[in-house]
N, C-alpha and C positions, 0 to 999 in steps of 0.2 A: 082072737079066734078068727081064722080065715073062712070066708064064704066063697065058694066057687061061683063065678059069674056064669049064668046059663049059657049053654053052647050056642054059638053063632057061627055062620060061615066065615072063615078067615083063612087067607092063604099063608099067613106068617105066624099067627098066634095059635098055639095048641091049647093052652089053658091059661085063664086069668083068675087069680084068687085075690080077694080084698079083705081087709080088716078095718072096718069103719072106726071103731073105738080107738085103736092104736095108730090110725092113719098110715097103714102099710098096704103094700100091694106086691104081689109076685106073679111073674108070668113065665111061660115056657114057650120058646120058639120051636116051631116045627123044624126037625132036622132036614137039611136040604143039601144034597150032593156031598161034598167033602166035609161039611160042617156038622158035627153031632148036635143033638138036641141040647139046647142051652136054657138054663133057668136063671132068672134074675130077680132080686128082691129090692124094693125101694121103701124108704121111710119118709115121713113128713109129707105124705100125699094129701091133697085137698079132700076134706070130708065131702064137700059139695060134688066134686068130681067122682068120688067113690059112689055116692048115692045115685048120681046120674047114670053111671054104667050099670048099677044094679037094677034100677027101676025103669030104665028107658031101653027097650029092646031094639031100637033103631040105631043105637050107637055102635059104630064099627069098633071091634076090639083093637085092630091095628092102629086105627086113628087115635083111639083113646090112649093106648100105650105110648105112642109117639108124642102126643101133646101133653099128657099128664105125668109121664115118667121119664122117658128118654130125653126129651127136649125141654123139660120143665126147669125153671130156675129155682123152684121151691123144693121139689123132691130130690133126694139123693140116694145113690145106690149103696146098698150094704156091701162092705168090703169083702166079706167071706164069699159070697156068691160070685162077685166080680173076679176075684183071684182064681177061682176054679174055672170060670169061663175063659179067662185069658190064657190060662195054662192049656186048656183043651184046644183053643184056637191056634196057639203057637205050635202045639204038637201036630195039628192037622196041616198047617202050612209047612212045617219042617219036613213032613213026609213027601210033599210035592216039590219042594225046592231042590232043584238039581242044577249044578253049575255045568257049563259046557266044558268038554275036555278039549285041550289043544294038543293034538297028537300029530 
């Protein structure tokens, strides 16, 4: 059962949800420019880290996501959310990729 972490000011993270019992977390990046809003889910997240972000209002959401999910050696990303995000990113980049014409 996911619990939404209380809102905090963050320039990158729109929403962070955590599941202490199942050691999972998912977060949503704020859409910026050409990149759409992206959602990622991680498993095997530290229970101590989850409790810390839930009960310590001074923890930055972006800092927590980077240290405990994205750059963690322990947590791993669920493949289904990653595949969707990679496809969205490739589509966004493909729209902007234009080769020069040699006429």
